[in-house]
ROLO-790173 format. One record per residue (C-alpha): x, z, y. Coordinates in steps of 0.1 Angstrom, whole numbers. Each point is the difference from the previous one (the first is absolute). Layout:
<pts>
{pt {X; Z; Y}}
...
</pts>
This chain:
<pts>
{pt {888; -1220; -569}}
{pt {12; 5; -36}}
{pt {-35; 11; -11}}
{pt {-16; -30; 17}}
{pt {24; -25; -15}}
{pt {-3; 15; -35}}
{pt {-37; -1; 2}}
{pt {-1; -36; 12}}
{pt {26; -10; -26}}
{pt {-22; 14; -28}}
{pt {-31; -17; 13}}
{pt {17; -34; 3}}
{pt {16; 6; -35}}
{pt {-36; 4; -13}}
{pt {-8; -34; 15}}
{pt {31; -13; -17}}
{pt {-12; 12; -33}}
{pt {-34; -17; 6}}
{pt {17; -32; 11}}
{pt {23; 0; -31}}
{pt {-32; 0; -22}}
{pt {-23; -23; 20}}
{pt {28; -25; 11}}
{pt {25; 5; -28}}
{pt {31; -20; 4}}
{pt {28; 5; -25}}
{pt {27; -10; 25}}
{pt {-12; 26; 25}}
{pt {-2; 27; -26}}
{pt {35; -9; -13}}
{pt {13; 1; 36}}
{pt {-15; 35; 4}}
{pt {17; 12; -32}}
{pt {34; -15; 11}}
{pt {-4; 15; 35}}
{pt {-8; 34; -15}}
{pt {32; -2; -21}}
{pt {22; -11; 30}}
{pt {-14; 25; 24}}
{pt {2; 27; -27}}
{pt {37; -7; -6}}
{pt {4; 1; 38}}
{pt {-10; 36; -2}}
{pt {15; 11; -33}}
{pt {33; -20; -1}}
{pt {2; -1; 38}}
{pt {-14; 28; 20}}
{pt {4; 26; -28}}
{pt {31; -6; -21}}
{pt {21; -22; 24}}
{pt {-7; 17; 34}}
{pt {-14; 35; -6}}
{pt {24; 9; -29}}
{pt {29; -25; 4}}
{pt {1; -3; -38}}
{pt {16; -35; 3}}
{pt {12; -25; 25}}
{pt {-15; -34; 5}}
{pt {8; -34; 15}}
{pt {-14; -7; 35}}
{pt {-25; -25; -14}}
{pt {-14; 26; -24}}
{pt {-2; 26; 28}}
{pt {-18; -24; 22}}
{pt {-25; -9; -27}}
{pt {-9; 36; -9}}
{pt {-4; 8; 37}}
{pt {-23; -30; 5}}
{pt {-21; 8; -31}}
{pt {2; 37; 6}}
{pt {-16; -5; 34}}
{pt {-27; -21; -17}}
{pt {-10; 32; -20}}
{pt {-10; 15; 34}}
{pt {16; 34; -6}}
{pt {20; 1; 32}}
{pt {35; -11; 6}}
{pt {28; 7; -25}}
{pt {15; 25; 25}}
{pt {-32; 20; 3}}
{pt {-8; -2; -37}}
{pt {35; 11; -11}}
{pt {0; 29; 25}}
{pt {-33; 14; -14}}
{pt {13; -5; -36}}
{pt {33; 18; 6}}
{pt {-20; 29; 15}}
{pt {-21; 0; -31}}
{pt {30; 4; -23}}
{pt {16; 27; 22}}
{pt {-33; 20; 2}}
{pt {-18; -9; -32}}
{pt {-29; 23; -8}}
{pt {7; 21; 31}}
{pt {-11; 2; 36}}
{pt {12; -31; 17}}
{pt {-5; -23; -30}}
{pt {-20; -29; 15}}
{pt {-20; -6; -32}}
{pt {1; 35; -15}}
{pt {-20; 0; -33}}
{pt {-7; 37; 5}}
{pt {-24; -10; 27}}
{pt {-21; -19; -25}}
{pt {-1; -34; -17}}
{pt {-19; -17; 29}}
{pt {25; 13; 25}}
{pt {30; -13; -20}}
{pt {-16; -33; -7}}
{pt {-14; -10; 34}}
{pt {-10; 30; 22}}
{pt {35; 5; 14}}
{pt {-1; -35; 17}}
{pt {-28; 12; 23}}
{pt {23; 24; 18}}
{pt {29; -5; 24}}
{pt {35; 2; -12}}
{pt {26; 26; 8}}
{pt {9; -5; 37}}
{pt {37; 1; -10}}
{pt {-4; -35; -16}}
{pt {30; -19; -12}}
{pt {25; 28; 0}}
{pt {5; -5; -37}}
{pt {7; -38; 2}}
{pt {28; -2; 25}}
{pt {20; -20; -26}}
{pt {-28; -26; 0}}
{pt {0; -3; 38}}
{pt {34; -17; -3}}
{pt {-15; -28; -21}}
{pt {-9; -29; 22}}
{pt {-26; -15; -24}}
{pt {-17; 34; -4}}
{pt {-2; 4; 37}}
{pt {-13; -36; 5}}
{pt {-28; 7; -25}}
{pt {-8; 33; 17}}
{pt {-3; -16; 34}}
{pt {-21; -29; -12}}
{pt {-18; 18; -28}}
{pt {-36; -7; 11}}
{pt {6; -37; 5}}
{pt {18; -3; -34}}
{pt {-28; 19; -17}}
{pt {-27; -23; 14}}
{pt {19; -32; -8}}
{pt {12; 9; -35}}
{pt {-30; 21; -10}}
{pt {-28; -22; 13}}
{pt {9; -33; 17}}
{pt {26; -12; -25}}
{pt {-22; 4; -32}}
{pt {-29; -14; 20}}
{pt {21; -31; 9}}
{pt {12; -4; -36}}
{pt {-36; 1; -14}}
{pt {-10; -25; 27}}
{pt {22; -25; -18}}
{pt {-27; -2; -27}}
{pt {-29; 5; 23}}
{pt {-6; 38; -4}}
{pt {15; 15; 32}}
{pt {-27; 26; 3}}
{pt {5; 10; -36}}
{pt {37; 3; 6}}
{pt {-7; 25; 28}}
{pt {-27; 20; -18}}
{pt {16; 0; -35}}
{pt {38; -4; 4}}
{pt {-2; 18; 34}}
{pt {-24; 29; -1}}
{pt {-10; 5; -37}}
{pt {37; -2; -9}}
{pt {9; 25; 28}}
{pt {-26; 26; -11}}
{pt {12; -2; -37}}
{pt {35; 4; 14}}
{pt {-9; 30; 20}}
{pt {-14; 19; -29}}
{pt {29; -11; -23}}
{pt {26; 14; 25}}
{pt {-21; 31; 8}}
{pt {-2; 7; -38}}
{pt {37; 9; 2}}
{pt {-8; 28; 24}}
{pt {-31; 12; -19}}
{pt {-2; -11; -36}}
{pt {38; 3; -6}}
{pt {-2; 37; 11}}
{pt {-31; 7; -22}}
{pt {2; -20; -33}}
{pt {28; 2; -25}}
{pt {30; 21; -11}}
{pt {30; 15; 16}}
{pt {29; -7; -24}}
{pt {28; 3; 25}}
{pt {-11; 25; 27}}
{pt {-26; 27; -2}}
{pt {5; 11; 36}}
{pt {-22; -26; 16}}
{pt {-34; -16; -6}}
{pt {14; -35; -6}}
{pt {-8; -14; -34}}
{pt {8; -29; -23}}
{pt {-29; -20; -14}}
{pt {-3; -36; -13}}
{pt {-35; -5; 15}}
{pt {13; 7; 35}}
{pt {30; -23; -6}}
{pt {-25; -28; -7}}
{pt {-17; 3; 34}}
{pt {32; 5; 20}}
{pt {25; -26; -14}}
{pt {20; 27; -17}}
{pt {-2; 29; 24}}
{pt {-20; 21; -25}}
{pt {31; 16; -15}}
{pt {0; 24; 29}}
{pt {14; 31; -15}}
{pt {32; -19; -8}}
{pt {0; -14; 35}}
{pt {-3; 33; 17}}
{pt {28; 14; -21}}
{pt {23; -30; 5}}
{pt {-14; -16; 32}}
{pt {30; -22; 6}}
{pt {-2; -17; -33}}
{pt {-12; -36; 4}}
{pt {-21; 5; -32}}
{pt {-31; 20; -3}}
{pt {-7; -8; -36}}
{pt {34; 9; -13}}
{pt {-5; -11; -36}}
{pt {1; -37; -10}}
{pt {-36; 1; -12}}
{pt {-14; 17; 31}}
{pt {-22; -23; 20}}
{pt {19; -4; 33}}
{pt {-3; -35; 14}}
{pt {18; 11; 32}}
{pt {30; 11; -21}}
{pt {0; -34; -18}}
{pt {-2; -19; 33}}
{pt {29; 19; 16}}
{pt {21; -4; -32}}
{pt {-8; -38; 0}}
{pt {10; -3; 36}}
{pt {33; 17; -9}}
{pt {6; -27; -26}}
{pt {0; -27; 26}}
{pt {20; 20; 25}}
{pt {-29; 8; 23}}
{pt {1; 37; -7}}
{pt {31; 22; -6}}
{pt {12; 36; -3}}
{pt {-31; 9; -21}}
{pt {0; 38; -1}}
{pt {-9; 18; -32}}
{pt {2; 36; -13}}
{pt {24; 5; -29}}
{pt {-15; 5; -34}}
{pt {17; 34; -1}}
{pt {-18; 12; 32}}
{pt {-33; -14; -13}}
{pt {4; 18; -33}}
{pt {9; 33; 17}}
{pt {-31; -3; 21}}
{pt {-22; -7; -30}}
{pt {15; 30; -20}}
{pt {-4; 23; 30}}
{pt {-37; -10; 4}}
{pt {-5; 4; -37}}
{pt {15; 35; 1}}
{pt {-23; 9; 28}}
{pt {-30; -12; -21}}
{pt {11; 23; -28}}
{pt {3; 29; 24}}
{pt {-36; -7; 12}}
{pt {-20; -13; -30}}
{pt {-34; 5; 18}}
{pt {11; -24; 28}}
{pt {11; -25; -27}}
{pt {-34; 1; -17}}
{pt {-17; -6; 33}}
{pt {22; -30; 7}}
{pt {-5; -14; -35}}
{pt {-38; 0; 8}}
{pt {7; -19; 32}}
{pt {21; -26; -18}}
{pt {-25; -6; -27}}
{pt {-29; -3; 23}}
</pts>
């Protein structure tokens, strides 16, 4: 079923690309960009940092919005997504890692989706099962995904006479871009970049990956300090998700933002640097990867 849906989505997205050229409508394209951002934050600020890692707490209306737009990203329910992601962190680069980069770039990017999950599903998300909003989304995930991912943008574009364009562009073309942006965190973020905080895993920091993933590209830091609400820890790091969460905290919609202390971050950096000095050949190989 996953294979069939992904194939159909890519074909329809191709039609969306054609429609966007032949029947270009600035409002529809703007809607697609806005929907991409909202759905993307549904995954990064919602599924990932709020639910999977509990890196902050959010008001009910924020949790409801990220669950709605997360479903529109058609990456399964938050409960299912967070369970897979917690397994990834506990088994990274080892047997049992759902998107193990050691099985190849294609596997980590998209190949893993074509296989069934661990039969012991949801054993790592028992805390989330006590959340009524999460369980509501889990029970009604397919309906929410269809409404928020396809019907709603179609209806909005219908207001200016481009309902089909809304479906093709803001629905499917946006969705396929979103898929590959999210999947880049599993593939590109374990391939391209440096490991300034932890040399024990394949997770890497790189600006280019951060551009595609709304800030998830500082992945080496994330794997070392997975409960920090930031991925791009420095003020100049491109991490729109961090900025969104911080902004929500300023209006009282997010609280208890978790962050690693500067002392712990510096110790991790020095430890990784010492490991580089002990293994200069590995450092040279990594330098080539970063500069490529």
